[in-house]
N, C-alpha and C positions, 0 to 999 in steps of 0.2 A: 778825811784825810789822815791816816794816822799815821804818826810819825815814829819807829822803832829805835832811835839812835840808841835810848838809854835807858831800854831795858831791858831784862836777861830775858834768855831762852823759854822759863815754865810763864813768864806773861804776856811773852808776844802768844803762847799759844790760847792762853787763858782769855784773852782779848780780841785775838780772830776771832776765837767761840762766840763770844759776846756780838762782834763785828757782821757774821753771817747769822746769830738769832735776830737780827735786825737792829740793833743797837746804834750801830755806826751804819753808813750808806753802804760806804766804801772803805774796802781793807786793800792799800798797797803795802806790801813788802819788800824794803831793801834789805839788800843782804852783802858781806864784804868776806864770808868765809864759810866752807865749807859745811862746819856745826850748825850756822843760822841757818843755812839753806835746808838742812837735813829736817829742821825742827819743823820748819817752813812746811816742806811738801809731809811731813806728818800730819800736822795739826789739818792741812787741807782734808787729806785721806778722813781723818779720824769724824771730822764734820761732816763731810759728804758735799764737801761745796768746792766754788771757784777758789782759785787762787792767782793772785798776779805775783809774780816775782821781776823784781826791778833791778836791776845790775846796777848797781851804784860803782861810779866813778875806783873805788879801792877795787871792787870785785873784777875789773874787765880783765885782769889778767890771769883769772881762775874760767871766762867764759869760753876757751876754746878747748878747756882740759875734759879728755874720755869720763874722768870720774861724775862734773858736773851733766855732762849731757846724759850719763846712763842712771845717773842720781834724778834727775826731769824726767827721762823719759820712763823710769821706772815708778813715779807717779799716776805717769798717765796708764800705763799697762797693768798696774794695781786695782787701779781704778776698775777696769775694765774686768778683770778678773771676779771684784767684788758687785759688779753688775752695776756702778754706778755711773753717772754724767757726770765727772767733773773734766770740765775745761781749763787748762794752765796755759795761764798766759804769761809771753817774756816778754818784758816790758826792756826796749831798748834804748840807752841814751848816751851821752858821754864820747860822742862819735865811736859808736860802734860799726863796724863796716859792712857789706855787703855779703862776705865769707859767713860772718856771723849770724846773719840776716837767714842764711840758707840751712846754715847748722838748726836753727831753728825747726824750718821748715820739716827737713827732712826726718828733725825728730818726734812730726807728728802735732805741735803744738796746734791749739785749735785757732790762735790767733798770734799774731804777731803785732806790738804795737811799737809805732817808732818815734821816739819824742825827737822832732828836727830842731829843738831852742839852741840846740849848740850846732848846728850849719846853715851853712847860705841856704836862701827858697833855693836857687836853681838846683843844688846839691840836693837837697831834700826831693825834689820831683824827680830828679834824674833815678835816684836809691828806690823810690816809691813805685819807680816804672821797671828798673833791673829785679824787684822782689818779686813781682807780678808777674812778670815774664817768666820767672824760675817756678811760682806755685805753678803757673799753668801746665808750660812743660810736665808737669809731675801730677798733672791730674787732679790737682784738689783746689783747684780754683773754684770763685763763685760762679763760674762758667761750666762745671761740668756737669754733665747727665749722664744716667742710665736709662736703659731702655728695659723692660722686663714685657714678655709675654703671661699675661695675666689668667691662667690657669690656677687652680689652688696652693700650687706649686710655686709658681710665678706669682701670684698676688700673697704670698706668705713671706717670698724673699724681701719682695720689695716692702712689706711691712718691717723686716730686721733690719732693712739699708737704710729706711726713713729715720728708725730710730737710733741708729747709730749716726746720722745727722753727718754723713761724709761727704752727700754730692748737695747740689743745687737744687738738681729737678731728675724726679722719679716719672718714666712715661711706662705704662701700662697699657697692654694693645693685644687686642681679642678679634675673631671674625665674630663672635655674637653681640650683636647691637644691645647696648648698652650696659653690658658686663663689667668690662672696665672702665666704664663711666662711674657707676656705681659702687665698683668695689674702693677707687681710687678716691670718691667723694667720702667714702666711709673711712677710708684711711687717713685723710686729712684730716677728718675732724677729731681725730686722736692727736693731733699735734700739740692741743691747748694745755691734753693732759700728760702726755707723755713728753712733752719740751722739747719739739724738736724743728726746725724750721723748712728742710726739706719739702719742695712744690711736686705736688703728685697730681698727675693728669692722667686719665683714663680716653682711650680711642678705637675705636674700631674699625679693625685692617688699614689705619692710614700710617703709615709707615715714614710718611714724609715728617710726622708728630715727634719720631725718634733722630731726625737730622741730626748730624753730630753727635750722637752718646759715644762716649770714651768707651762703656762697657756692656755688654748686651747679653743676656742669658735668654737662653730659647729653652723653652719648655714642650713646646708645641709636641703633638702627636698622640694617637690613639692608644689605647691599653689594649692589650690582646684578651679578642675575644673568644667565647665558646665554637671549639670548632675551626678558628684561626691559625694556619699553619705558620712557622717560623718565617717562611718567607714572602707569604702573604702581608706578617706585619711588619717586616723589614720593607716589603715595595710601598704597604701604603704608606708610614711615617717617611722613607727618603721620598718622596715625592712630597710630603708637607716640610721636613728640613729644607729641603732644597729651594721650594718656594720661597719660605721665609729669610733664608741665607741670602739670598738673591735681593731681596725687597731691603734689606739688611746693610748689605755691602754697598748696595746703590745709593742711600743714603748717609752710612755711616762709614767710609771705605778705610776710616783708621781704628773703628772700633775693635776690641776684645772681645771674642767670643765665646761664652762658658753656656756646654750643650748639657742637657739633663734628661733630652727627649731618650724613648727607650725604643731599640734594645741600644746602650748607651756607647758601646765601644766602635760598632757600625754608622750610629748616628753622627759620631765625632767627625767619621770619615767622610761621610757625609759631605758634613758642612765645609769640611777644609777642600773638598776637589769642588764646591763651587762655589767658596770664597776666594780659592787662587790669591791666600796670599800668605805667608811665612806659617808654619805650622806651631809656631810658638803663640800666635796671636788667636787658635781655634783648641781648645781642651774640654774636657768634661769633667763633669762633679760626680763621682761614683765613690772612688776611695776617702773623701772627706766623712760621707755619710755612711759608708761600710766600716768606716774605723769607730766614728762617735759609737754604732749599735753597740761594737766591740766591746770599746773601755764602757759604756753605760751599762752592759752586761757585767763585765768584769766588777763594778764598782756595786753593784745588786748584790753579790755573789759575798764579795770580803768586806761589805760594809762598809767603806771607805772612799773619800770623795772624789767622784771621777775626775776633778780638778788635776789630781794627784799621778792620774794613770797616763802615760806615754806607749804609742802601741804602733804598728806598721801593718799595715796589710797592702799585697800588690797583686796584679796580674786584673783579669777581667773581673766585672760586675754580676755578682750572683754566686750560684754554684761553681765557678772555676775561679773564686777569688783564692788568694796565695796567705794565708796566716802566717806570721811570722814571730811567733811564741819568744824567739831570741832576742827579739827586737823589742818584747812587752815588758814594762817595767812600770813598780807603785814606787811614786817616789826614790826613783834609782835602785828599788828593791828588784831583781829578777822575778817575774810574776811566777815560774816553776817552782819557785821555793814557796810559794804562798796558797796556789793552786794545785789540788794534785790532776793529774795527767788526765784522769776520766772526766772529771769536770771542766779542765782546760778544752779537752775536745767536744764536749758537749757544749760548752759558749762558742765555740769557732763553729760548729754545725748550724746551731742557733741563730748566729750572723749571716751566714750564707742563705738562708732561706728567710731573714728579718723583714724584709718586705713582703712575702707569702704569709709570714703573721698575721701582718696588719691585714691582709687583704681578708685575710678568713674569719678577723674580729669585726671589722669596719663592713665588709663588702666592696670596697674601693681603695685606692693605692695612698700611702701616708702623704704627707706635705708638710708638716712640722719640722722634721728634724730634716727631710731634702729641702726647704726653702731656706732654713738657719744655714745647710751646710753650704751652697750658694752662694749666701747672703757673706761668710766666712771668708770664700775667695774673693769675693769683690771688695770687702775691703781690705785684704792684703797687698790687692792692686793698686785700687784709691791711693793706699795709706804709702805705698811702694814699699811697704816693711818687711819683704824677705820671707815671709814666713815659709815654711817647707811641710808641704801637703802631699798625700798622697792622690796624684791627679791621673786622670788618662791623659795619655800625650802620645803624638805621635814619635815614635823612635827610630833612630838613625845612626844605627850601628850600636849604641848604649845597651847592654846585656846580652850583647851579639844578635839582636833583633835589625831587622830594616825593612820600611815603611809597614808599618802597621803600631794602630794606637792601642796601646795599653797601660794599664796604671802602675805607675811607678813613682818614688819619692820626686818631686822637683821644689825648686824656688822660686816662689810666686811673686811679682813687683811688677813694678809699672810698666812691664813691658810685655807681661805675661809670663809663658815659662822663662824663667831669666837662667837656668840651668838644670839638667838630670843629674840627679845623685844616685852613683851606683854602687850600691851595698853590697855585701860580700855576702853569697849565698852556700851553704853547703850543698852538699850532693841530693837529700831530701828536696829541698828548697828549690833547687834549680829544676830536679825535676816536675817537680807541681807548677813551677813557672813556665814552663817549656810547655805543658801538657795546657795550661788556660792559651797561651797563645797560641797553640795551633788551634782550639774550639774558636779565638777572635777570630785569626787570620782564616777559617772557616767560613764564618758569618760573613766576614769584609768582601769576600770571594761571591757572596750570594750577591752582594750590590753590584759589583765589578759585570758579572755576567748577568745583570738587567740593560747594561748598556746605555743607561742614563745618563753618562758624562763624556 
């Protein structure tokens, strides 16, 4: 144990490095002002190592301040941007309250350690129960479970989720004997290499194994084959998604469903009609993927980091997506100041056929980017992080549309779709969105006319 009480900030950082290099077994940091906390967090990020923040008695008055919370959460977010797994642990002592524990959980700390030496035994038990109950309600408890249908996209999504270490258990399900069992075993054997604790289980058509899942990612369905009409594809995949959704809701009635199956917009509608739950719990992954492709093409064109690109696409998935260059920026700089209209139009068109480009190259659909996109949505839900994503969701008056699944920006949190964000559209953008909605609505009507509900 290292006591930094009499050390300067520079020495704190240097000794921290030594501690993380193995010279010391445990590094605990007392801090009693913002300057000290900032130095500790900077050291943790620099060393790519865990840090324990211990709120000392003199610092308790800072503990509920917005600046403290943002600084600590900033360390977590910055670590994610760097691709690092830095758990930030807050050690509470000196009579800190349940409200402070809640704040730590809300911030996304990987652990909250409670020093009970200043409390009576009964008070410690009561406080612990309160904290655990609150964590359970946020779906970040050790009992949290995620179900994933395990094709290539599903298995890749499971891999990214496992590596984030945000759920206790992942269940992969497939209809082919041994496939999900093999994939889950292979994934679990990466745990000692990548360092995660999420348990992974594979099952064949056994939905009981997914019981009480918090989130389920549905990737089931067949790709469109030569000679297959759009109606044939909808009929086939609607039957699959309907059966899958029925089984999921039977065993996990409170689950949030993320649909990845194609045709996406109508499969979301199919799952919603089947599940008979609030539409905020049934939505689709397409906008996150389309936006990721758009950003990657822009980063390539401009030779900049994709991390600095913010963009928004709306509407249906594929040819009818609605690009919004007005809402595309590179580190706050409008994209139109950096890319010519001709090149930007070409990038937008490439984005629209992004999936088809990969099919031509590989002979099959993509799975890395779709899996990562679905995993990002899962993380926003599990962490209740209120991320803003373009998501295929049911509209009930927003943008002037009703009873239609369409890609729009939403706030994603523990309850699924927390709210739909309505951005201002100019005349051209509004026309494109209306055309996209008409196309999606026509596909949804194909499902309605099949009379399977």
